[in-house]
N, C-alpha and C positions, 0 to 999 in steps of 0.2 A: 057058114061062117063059124069060126072056132069061138069057144067061150072067151078066150083072151081078147080077140078082136071085138067081140060084142061088148066086153067091159070097157075097152078103149073108146068105142063109139059112144057109149052111154055116159062116160065120165071124162071131162076135160083133162088135159095133161096137167094143168096146174093143180087140180084136186088130187090127182095121183101122186104128184110130187109132195103135196102137203101131207098126205097119208104116209108116204114113204119116209118123210122127214120125222113125223111124230113117232113112227115105229122105230126108226133108227135111234132117236133120242131115248126112247124107252129101253131099247136093247142095250145101249151104252150105259144107262143108269143101272140096269140090272147087273150087267157085267162088272161095273165099278163096285157095286155092293158085294158081289160074289168074290171079287179079287181085291178087297179093301186093303189088306196088308201089303200086297204087291204094289197097288196103286199108291199107297201112302209113301212107300219107299221111293217110288219113281218121282212123285211130286216133291218130296224132300230133296232129292238129288237135283231135280230140275230147278227148284228155287235157289239152291246153293250155287249151282252153275250159272244161273242168270245173274246172281249178285256178284259173282267173282269175275265174270267175263270182261267187264270194263277194265279191271286191273290187269288181266292177261293181255288185253289189247294195248294198254299203255306199255307194259313190259316188252311186248312183241316188237316195238319200235327199235329196241336195242338187242333183243335176243330172238332166237328162233322160238316158235310157239311152244314146242315141247319143252324147251329149256325154261321158258317163262312160267309154264305150268309147274315144272319141277321146283323152281325157286319159290313160287307161291305156296306149294305144298310144304316145303321146309319151314317157312315162316308160320304157316297155320299149324304145323305139327308142334312147333315150339310153344305156341300159344295154347294149344289143346293140352299139351303135357302140363303146363302151368295150371290150367284149369282143373285137370284131373287131380293134380297133386295138392292143390290148395283150396280151390273153390268147392269141389265136389264133397270133401269131408264136412266143410262148413254147412253146405246145403243139406246134407244127410242129417247132421246133428239138429239143425233147425226144424226139419220135417219131423224127426222123431219127437222132438220137444212139443211140436204142435199137436201131434197125435196123442201124446200122453196127457196134455192139458185140456184137450177138447171136451171130454165129458165134464170136468170140473167147471170149465167156463160156461158150458150150456146150463149147468145147474145154477151158476151165478146169475145168468140171464133170467132163469125161471124165478129165482128168489126176488130179483129186482122187479119183475113184472107183478109178482104177488104183492110186493110192497106198494107199487104204484096203483094197483087195483084197489087196495084198501083205502087210498086217499081220494078216490073219485067221488064227486058229488052225486047226489041222487036225482039230478035233473040235467037238462041240456044233452040229451042223447046218451047218457051214461050207460043205459041198459045195452045199447048196441056195442059200446066199447067194452063193457064187462063181458058180453057174450064172445066177442073177438078174443079178449085176453084169456077167457076160460078155455077156448079151443087151443090157443097157442100153448098155454101152460099144460093142458092135458096131453098135448102131443110132444112135450119137451123131451120126455124119456125116449120115445120112439125116434124123435129127431136126432138125439145123441147116438142111438144105435145105427140109424141110417147114415149119419155123417161118418161114423167110424167105418162102416162097410164101404161107403163111397171112397173114403181116403185110402183104404186098403186096396180097393179095386184100381184106383188111379195109380198107386205106387206099383201094383202088379203090371198094369199096362205099360208104364214107363220102363219097367225092367225088360219086358219082352220087346219093347221098341229099341232096345240097345242093339239088336240085330240090324235094324235099319241104319243105325249110326255107324255100324261096322261096314255095311255094304255100300252106304251112300258115297263115301270117298272114291270107291272104285267106279261107280256109275258117273260121278261128277267128272272124274278124269277123262273118261271116254267121251262124255258130252262136250267138254271143253276142247279136247284134242281133235275130235271129228266134227266140230261145229259146222264148218262150211259144207262138208259132205252131207251132213244131216239136212241142212237147209236146202241144198241143191236137190237132194232126193225127194224131200217133201214138196218142193215146188213142182216137180215132175208129175206128182199125183193130182195136182190142181188142174181142172179143165183149162185148156189153152185159152178159151174165150173169156174165162174169168181170172186168169192168172195175174195179169197186171193189176186188176182191181184188188184182188185178195192180198197181193204182195204190198201194194200201197197202203191198204188198211193195216197190215201187219206192222209196217214202218211207223204209221201214225200211232198205233197202240203202244208200240215199244217206246216211242218218243214221249208219249203222255204218261205211261205207267211206269216205265223203267226208272226214271229219276225219282218218282214218288215212292216206289217200293224201297229203293236204296236209301232215300232220305228218311223214310219212316223207320227203317231198321236203326239208323243212326240216332234218331230222336228217341226211340224206345230205349236204346242202350244208355244214352245220356240221362234220361229220366230215372232209369233203374240205378245207375251209378251215383246219381245225386240223392236219391231217396234212401238207399241203404245206409250210408254213413250218417245221414241226418237223423234217421230213426234210432240208430245206435247211440248217437250223442244224446238224444232225448230219453233213452232208456226204454223204448217201446219193445215189447217182445216180438220175436220172429221178424226181425228187420229184413233179412234176406228174402224171405217169402213175400213180404209186403212190397219190397222193392221190385222184385221180378213181376209181381202182379201189376204194380203201377206202370212199369215199362210196357207190359202187354196191353193194359187198358188205355194207354195213350193213343192207340190206333183209332179209338172212337172219338169223334169230335164232341166237345162239351160234356157228354155223358161220361166219357172216360175219366175226367177229372173227379167227378163225384164217386165213381166206382173205386178209383184208386185210393180215395181217402177213407172209405168205409172200414176196411179191415184195421188200419192203424188206429182210427178213432175208437173202434170197438175194443181192441186190445189195450189201448191206453186207459179207457174207462174201467175195464175189468181189472186192470192191475193197480191203478191209483185211485180211481173213484172220485176224482176232483175235477172241477171245471177248469182249473189252471192248465193242466196237461192237455186238455181238449183244445184250449186256445192256442197253446204252443204248437200242437200238431197242425192246426188250421193255418197258422202263420207260416209254418215251415212249408206246407204244400202250396200256399199262396206265392211264396218266393220262388219255389221250384218251377211252378207252372207259369209264373210271370217271365222268368228267364227263358223257359222253353218257348213261350209264345212270341217274345219280342227280341230274343237273341239267337237261340239255336235254330228255330225254323227259318227265319229270314236268311241265315247263312247256308242252311242245308238245302232248302227247296228253291231251286232256280226257276222251276216251272211248276205250275199247279194244275191239277186236273179240273179244278173248279166244279167239284161235285157238290150238289145241294146237301147240306148237313143232315136234313131229315131223310133224304134218300139214302145217304151213307149209312145211317143208323139202321134203317129198315132192311137194307140189303145185307148188312153184317149179321143182324139177328136172323134173317131168313136163311142165309147160306150156312150160318152156324148151326141152325136147327137141322138143316138137311145133311151137312157134311162134317159137322163137328169142328175140330181145330182147323182143318184145311179149308172149311167153308169160311171161317173168320179171316184166315190169312189171304184167301183168294177172292173174297167178296168184292173188294174195291177194284182190282184188275178186271174181274169179270164184268162189273158194272161199267167201267170205262170202255171196255171192248164193246159192250152192248150199245152204249151211247154213240160211239163212233160208227158202228155198223148201222144203227138207225138213222144217223145223219146222212150216210151214203144212200140208204134206201129211200129216204124222203126226197133226196135230190134226183132220184131215178137212175142211180148208177147200176142198180141191179136189174134194170130192164133187159129183156132177152136180146142179146146182140144178134145182128143179122136177121131180125124179124122172125126169130124162132117161135114155134107155137107155144 
């Protein structure tokens, strides 16, 4: 008896499949890390194509698909030109101002902590608070240096990612134009015994996730566009950066509201140092998120994935730690896909057809 036959006899097929699955996942993770730049470009293109496909489908009712894609590219080209001509310089100026003021603002925080430390009473746990403040104050200078290095590194990565932005439209075009061929070819690679189930799951995931992703993008844009002029009107520094951060933070339920308010509140306090401006910023964000929750979301979200908020926060944090920006962006779709797959598994849909071993 050969070693392979001996191994098969000693280990059930289910165990072999489990080991093979674990090894496959490990290999894919290693390959994804090794090809991170290529993978990020592909993911960016896939997300853009996924968001644009419903528009192409609507235009396809009156035009050929290739003509619908061309028309969509013309419109997006005009919008992109406007963005590069007007928004990019404003964003660059805001980012440069943020970097120049960062060391001074960190020193302001250090001085404020020193002043607060001197007013602490000598009881009710003040020793622990004093120890904590001493550590924060002692590390203030190194924090300023690390923050500057991080900001420079972030800007450098964004510069190199411009290549992805140049290549992405080409990949998006091919993904949109050859969508049906790609789907048909992918379906052929699925085992015939599982094909109907996998395709059904794919349709369920698309129905559940697709509307949510497109709706969340619209909500993030609305929050950013509402936050930027509001902060400009209040005279808060770096309104564009704060607005973009607020739009991105709106992905997180509940916690996103708090995260979005922190930078404007900090900049307002560092600039004016009064409680009045803090109250104004809080009122402004209360109005923005009230309109977002009771006006924008009901209009945008026709269907909800009904994900548990705690599960959502945990998954976003976990995938963000593992995959960075793409982990944050894809955490909710991956979570929804896992939930749908687990529901089918619990119903026994993954049972071996035909009484396979």
